[in-house]
N, C-alpha and C positions, 0 to 999 in steps of 0.2 A: 504493500499499499505505499503509495505516495503522501506524505504530509505536507501540508502548507508551511509549517515551521514547529519550532518548538517551545513550549511555554513552562515557566517554573511558577508553581502556586505555593506559597507560604502563608499558611493560616493554622491556629491552633484548633478550629471547630472541625470536628471530622466530618460532618454533615455538610459545612461550606464546603470543605476541600472535595467530597464526592459531587456535589451539584455543579461547581466550577469544573470540575475535571470532565464530569458527562457532558456539558454543554460545549466547550473547548474540543473534547474529543469528536463529539457530534459535527462541530464545524470543520474538521479535518485537522487539528492539531494534536500533535504529540505532547502529552501532558504529564509533569512529573510533579508530585506534590510533598511538600514536607509540612511537619508540624512546628518547627522550631527553627532558631538561625543555625543552630550546629548541623542540621540535617541541610539547610539551604547552603553554608558554605562547602560541605562536601559536595552536592551536587554540581555547584559551580565550578568545584576543581575538575570534576570529571565530564561534564558536558558544556556544550556552549547553547544558550536559549535567545531566542528572538525577541521574548517578553518575561518580565518578572512581576508577578503580582504578590505585592507584600503587605501582610496586614499589618495594622499599627499596634493592635494589642494582641501579643502571642504569650498570653497568659501571665506569666511572671516575667518575660522579656517584652521589649518595646521593638517593634517592628522597625523604628528609624533607625535604631543603633546597627541595623544590619545593612542601611542604604549604603555608608561609606564602603563596605565591601563589596557589595553590588558593583557599585561605581567603578570601582579599581579593579575589580577581576572579571568584568563583564561588560566594558565600556561600551560595547556597540548593543548591548540589550535595550529595550524600551521598559521604562520601571514604571509600575502602576501602583499606587498607595491605596490599600481598599480598607475599609474599616466595618 
């Protein structure tokens, strides 16, 4: 199958991850999901993404704390802050 692009979704809410992933997959995107910043960092080391959707409130973590890492390690990815 040919994909339109790769998306990384970072959100601590499992239901939100499932809904977004199903929507993006249905639209033709390969979607990786993460529940925390540690998983996000590992995913960015191992893959390149066209877009990163980053939740502001990641349980005990603040999604904005991960933004500098995304900008440094995935400078060509579009970043969307979600809440």
